[in-house]
ChimeraX commands (.cxc) that place a marker at each C-alpha (Angstrom):
marker #1 position 0.00,0.00,0.00 radius 0.5
marker #1 position 1.33,3.44,-0.90 radius 0.5
marker #1 position 1.94,6.09,1.73 radius 0.5
marker #1 position 0.84,9.71,1.51 radius 0.5
marker #1 position 1.53,12.49,3.98 radius 0.5
marker #1 position -0.98,15.30,4.29 radius 0.5
marker #1 position -1.05,18.53,6.26 radius 0.5
marker #1 position -4.16,19.48,8.20 radius 0.5
marker #1 position -5.06,22.46,10.34 radius 0.5
marker #1 position -5.12,21.54,14.04 radius 0.5
marker #1 position -8.94,21.43,14.30 radius 0.5
marker #1 position -9.15,19.00,11.37 radius 0.5
marker #1 position -6.36,16.84,12.76 radius 0.5
marker #1 position -8.17,16.69,16.10 radius 0.5
marker #1 position -11.40,15.72,14.36 radius 0.5
marker #1 position -9.73,12.89,12.46 radius 0.5
marker #1 position -8.10,11.60,15.64 radius 0.5
marker #1 position -11.42,11.77,17.52 radius 0.5
marker #1 position -13.12,9.75,14.78 radius 0.5
marker #1 position -10.39,7.14,14.92 radius 0.5
marker #1 position -10.61,6.94,18.72 radius 0.5
marker #1 position -14.40,6.61,18.64 radius 0.5
marker #1 position -13.97,2.89,18.00 radius 0.5
marker #1 position -15.56,2.95,14.56 radius 0.5
marker #1 position -12.12,3.05,12.92 radius 0.5
marker #1 position -8.92,1.33,13.97 radius 0.5
marker #1 position -6.79,4.41,13.23 radius 0.5
marker #1 position -6.74,7.76,11.44 radius 0.5
marker #1 position -5.76,6.16,8.13 radius 0.5
marker #1 position -8.84,3.93,8.21 radius 0.5
marker #1 position -11.02,6.98,8.74 radius 0.5
marker #1 position -9.42,8.87,5.84 radius 0.5
marker #1 position -9.68,5.81,3.56 radius 0.5
marker #1 position -13.38,5.53,4.40 radius 0.5
marker #1 position -13.90,9.22,3.57 radius 0.5
marker #1 position -12.16,8.78,0.22 radius 0.5
marker #1 position -14.14,5.62,-0.58 radius 0.5
marker #1 position -17.45,7.36,0.21 radius 0.5
marker #1 position -16.44,10.43,-1.80 radius 0.5
marker #1 position -15.63,8.24,-4.82 radius 0.5
marker #1 position -18.99,6.46,-4.51 radius 0.5
marker #1 position -20.76,9.83,-4.33 radius 0.5
marker #1 position -18.89,11.10,-7.39 radius 0.5
marker #1 position -19.85,7.96,-9.35 radius 0.5
marker #1 position -23.52,8.38,-8.38 radius 0.5
marker #1 position -23.47,12.02,-9.44 radius 0.5
marker #1 position -21.84,11.13,-12.77 radius 0.5
marker #1 position -24.50,8.45,-13.33 radius 0.5
marker #1 position -27.31,10.91,-12.56 radius 0.5
marker #1 position -25.74,13.47,-14.89 radius 0.5
marker #1 position -25.56,10.87,-17.66 radius 0.5
marker #1 position -29.22,9.94,-17.13 radius 0.5
marker #1 position -30.19,13.62,-17.17 radius 0.5
marker #1 position -28.28,14.20,-20.39 radius 0.5
marker #1 position -29.88,11.12,-21.94 radius 0.5
marker #1 position -33.31,12.37,-20.95 radius 0.5
marker #1 position -32.70,15.87,-22.29 radius 0.5
marker #1 position -31.32,14.54,-25.56 radius 0.5
marker #1 position -34.20,12.11,-26.05 radius 0.5
marker #1 position -36.54,14.94,-26.90 radius 0.5
marker #1 position -40.05,15.67,-25.87 radius 0.5
marker #1 position -42.26,12.75,-24.90 radius 0.5
marker #1 position -45.67,12.05,-26.39 radius 0.5
marker #1 position -47.64,11.64,-23.16 radius 0.5
marker #1 position -49.44,14.54,-21.54 radius 0.5
marker #1 position -48.79,15.60,-17.96 radius 0.5
marker #1 position -52.08,14.04,-16.90 radius 0.5
marker #1 position -51.11,10.73,-18.53 radius 0.5
marker #1 position -47.77,10.81,-16.72 radius 0.5
marker #1 position -49.43,11.54,-13.37 radius 0.5
marker #1 position -51.91,8.72,-13.87 radius 0.5
marker #1 position -49.15,6.30,-14.88 radius 0.5
marker #1 position -47.06,7.21,-11.83 radius 0.5
marker #1 position -50.00,6.56,-9.51 radius 0.5
marker #1 position -50.72,3.19,-11.09 radius 0.5
marker #1 position -47.16,1.97,-11.56 radius 0.5
marker #1 position -44.25,3.79,-9.87 radius 0.5
marker #1 position -41.83,1.96,-12.21 radius 0.5
marker #1 position -43.46,3.44,-15.35 radius 0.5
marker link #1:1,2 radius 0.2
marker link #1:2,3 radius 0.2
marker link #1:3,4 radius 0.2
marker link #1:4,5 radius 0.2
marker link #1:5,6 radius 0.2
marker link #1:6,7 radius 0.2
marker link #1:7,8 radius 0.2
marker link #1:8,9 radius 0.2
marker link #1:9,10 radius 0.2
marker link #1:10,11 radius 0.2
marker link #1:11,12 radius 0.2
marker link #1:12,13 radius 0.2
marker link #1:13,14 radius 0.2
marker link #1:14,15 radius 0.2
marker link #1:15,16 radius 0.2
marker link #1:16,17 radius 0.2
marker link #1:17,18 radius 0.2
marker link #1:18,19 radius 0.2
marker link #1:19,20 radius 0.2
marker link #1:20,21 radius 0.2
marker link #1:21,22 radius 0.2
marker link #1:22,23 radius 0.2
marker link #1:23,24 radius 0.2
marker link #1:24,25 radius 0.2
marker link #1:25,26 radius 0.2
marker link #1:26,27 radius 0.2
marker link #1:27,28 radius 0.2
marker link #1:28,29 radius 0.2
marker link #1:29,30 radius 0.2
marker link #1:30,31 radius 0.2
marker link #1:31,32 radius 0.2
marker link #1:32,33 radius 0.2
marker link #1:33,34 radius 0.2
marker link #1:34,35 radius 0.2
marker link #1:35,36 radius 0.2
marker link #1:36,37 radius 0.2
marker link #1:37,38 radius 0.2
marker link #1:38,39 radius 0.2
marker link #1:39,40 radius 0.2
marker link #1:40,41 radius 0.2
marker link #1:41,42 radius 0.2
marker link #1:42,43 radius 0.2
marker link #1:43,44 radius 0.2
marker link #1:44,45 radius 0.2
marker link #1:45,46 radius 0.2
marker link #1:46,47 radius 0.2
marker link #1:47,48 radius 0.2
marker link #1:48,49 radius 0.2
marker link #1:49,50 radius 0.2
marker link #1:50,51 radius 0.2
marker link #1:51,52 radius 0.2
marker link #1:52,53 radius 0.2
marker link #1:53,54 radius 0.2
marker link #1:54,55 radius 0.2
marker link #1:55,56 radius 0.2
marker link #1:56,57 radius 0.2
marker link #1:57,58 radius 0.2
marker link #1:58,59 radius 0.2
marker link #1:59,60 radius 0.2
marker link #1:60,61 radius 0.2
marker link #1:61,62 radius 0.2
marker link #1:62,63 radius 0.2
marker link #1:63,64 radius 0.2
marker link #1:64,65 radius 0.2
marker link #1:65,66 radius 0.2
marker link #1:66,67 radius 0.2
marker link #1:67,68 radius 0.2
marker link #1:68,69 radius 0.2
marker link #1:69,70 radius 0.2
marker link #1:70,71 radius 0.2
marker link #1:71,72 radius 0.2
marker link #1:72,73 radius 0.2
marker link #1:73,74 radius 0.2
marker link #1:74,75 radius 0.2
marker link #1:75,76 radius 0.2
marker link #1:76,77 radius 0.2
marker link #1:77,78 radius 0.2
marker link #1:78,79 radius 0.2
view
């Protein structure tokens, strides 16, 4: 595993150490790795939503009316 040194302001360093000492993480590195993993997951989800949004915008206008869409959503949330 590669090593990386980072500089943090004292309040941030204290926060990281507190999180590690809370028992949820075995040490500060575990806490930072978890933050990075969750940030990557969040970024992937955002990219996926952006791709879906782009696909929807590029697909053009649908043929159903707003009332038809409302009715369909009440009858089948997957539609």
